[in-house]
N, C-alpha and C positions, 0 to 999 in steps of 0.2 A: 654619661647619659646611659649608655649601653649596659654598664655595671648596675645603674640604678635599676633599670629594667629587668635585667637578671636577676637581682634580688628580690624583685617584687613576683617575679614568675616563680622563683624558688618558694617564696612564703607561701604563695597561692597553692601550689602543688603540693606540699607538704601540710597545709592546714586541714584542720579535721572539719571545719565549715564547709557543708555541700555548696554554698552559694559562692564561697571563695574559690572552691576547686573549679567550679564550672568556668571561672573567669581565665583559668590557666590557659596559655596559648597552646601549649603543648598537647592538652586534652582536646581543646578546640580541633587542632590539625589532625590528631589521631582519629577523631570522629570523622573528619572530612575524608580522610585516607580510606577509612573502612567503608564509608558509603560508596566512594569512587571505585574500590575494588569490588564491591557487591554488584555496582551498576556494570562494571566491564565484564564481570563474569554473566550476567544476564545477557548482555549484549553479544557475547561469544556464542552463548546458547542459541540465542535467535538466529545468529549469523549461521550457525551449524544447519539449523531447521531451513532456513532460507535455501541454502546451497544444496540441501539433499532434495528439496522439492521443486528446484528451479528448471530442470528439464520435464519434468511432468507439467508444470504450469506453462511453459512455453509450448509444449504440444498443443495444450488445451486452448491456448491464445490462438495457435494455427487453426485449429478446427473451427472456432468461432469465426475467424476471418473467411475460412471456406464456406461457412453457412452464411455469412453475410453476402460473399459473392454470389452464392446460388440464388439467395432471395432476390438480389439485384437483377440477376439474369431473367428470372421468374417474372419480375416486376416489369422490365423492358419487354419481354415477350407478350405479356398482358397488353401493356401499352399499345404495342404495334398490332396486336389482335384487334383492339378496339378501334383503332384509327382506320384499320381496313374495313371493318364492318361499318363505321360511319361514312366512309368514302363510298362504298359500294351500296347497292340497292339489291333488296332481297325481293324476289319475285317467285310467286307462287303457281307452279304450273303442275297440274296432275296430282294435286295432294302433296308434292314435295317441294320443300325449300331450296332455292338455287342463288347462290351469291354470285352476281354480275358486276364486274369491275368496269 
């Protein structure tokens, strides 16, 4: 059985017919190997770019977290100021507004 397969493979490999040549297992595997090598090369290049930009990207993430924290603090201060105004009363005396708690 294996000898028969090997004979068919050799026949397909040495054939001048392009359809027969495309059926050769060796050619299919060589094509797959070439595609995988190209993919591996592209992935290594992408990995290099990611490694080079990692520290800068992490610094930017840290800055965004700091901005979020600052905005949350401002929101809490605004909410606190709003609740103090709604609890207190504003009394107008002598043309000036005064907050009385």
